[in-house]
C-alpha positions as CSV (number, residue, x, y, z in Angstrom):
1,X,3.9,-0.8,-11.0
2,X,1.0,-1.9,-13.2
3,X,-1.1,-4.0,-10.8
4,X,-0.9,-6.8,-8.3
5,X,-3.0,-9.7,-7.3
6,X,-1.0,-11.0,-4.3
7,X,2.0,-9.8,-2.3
8,X,4.7,-11.3,-0.1
9,X,6.8,-9.7,2.6
10,X,9.2,-11.1,5.1
11,X,11.9,-10.4,7.7
12,X,9.7,-8.1,9.7
13,X,8.9,-5.8,6.8
14,X,5.4,-5.0,5.4
15,X,4.0,-3.5,2.3
16,X,1.6,-0.7,1.5
17,X,-0.1,-0.6,-1.9
18,X,-2.0,2.4,-3.3
19,X,-4.4,2.5,-6.3
20,X,-2.9,5.8,-7.7
21,X,0.6,7.0,-8.5
22,X,2.8,8.8,-6.0
23,X,1.3,7.0,-3.0
24,X,-2.0,8.7,-3.4
25,X,-5.6,7.4,-3.4
26,X,-6.9,4.3,-1.6
27,X,-4.2,2.3,0.2
28,X,-4.0,-1.0,2.1
29,X,-1.3,-2.3,4.4
30,X,-0.1,-5.9,4.3
31,X,1.9,-7.3,7.2
32,X,1.9,-10.9,6.0
33,X,2.0,-12.6,2.7
34,X,-1.4,-12.9,0.9
35,X,-2.4,-14.6,-2.3
36,X,-5.1,-12.0,-2.9
37,X,-4.9,-8.3,-2.1
38,X,-8.7,-7.8,-2.2
39,X,-11.2,-6.4,-4.7
40,X,-10.1,-2.8,-4.1
41,X,-6.5,-3.3,-5.2
42,X,-6.6,-6.4,-7.3
43,X,-4.8,-5.5,-10.6
44,X,-5.1,-1.8,-9.7
45,X,-2.1,-1.1,-7.5
46,X,0.0,1.8,-8.8
47,X,2.3,2.6,-5.9
48,X,4.2,0.5,-3.3
49,X,6.1,1.2,-0.1
50,X,8.2,-1.4,1.8
51,X,8.3,-0.6,5.5
């Protein structure tokens, strides 16, 4: 992953994005679709988990 500006999830799933590889560093959880992931992760996300 090389960055994200928005995210979309569905069917009861949610996403977690991290600003460093291997799910380390700052992270944020998204339980609904969003067109903007916020200043902390905009174009900086390096790891993702689908939960």
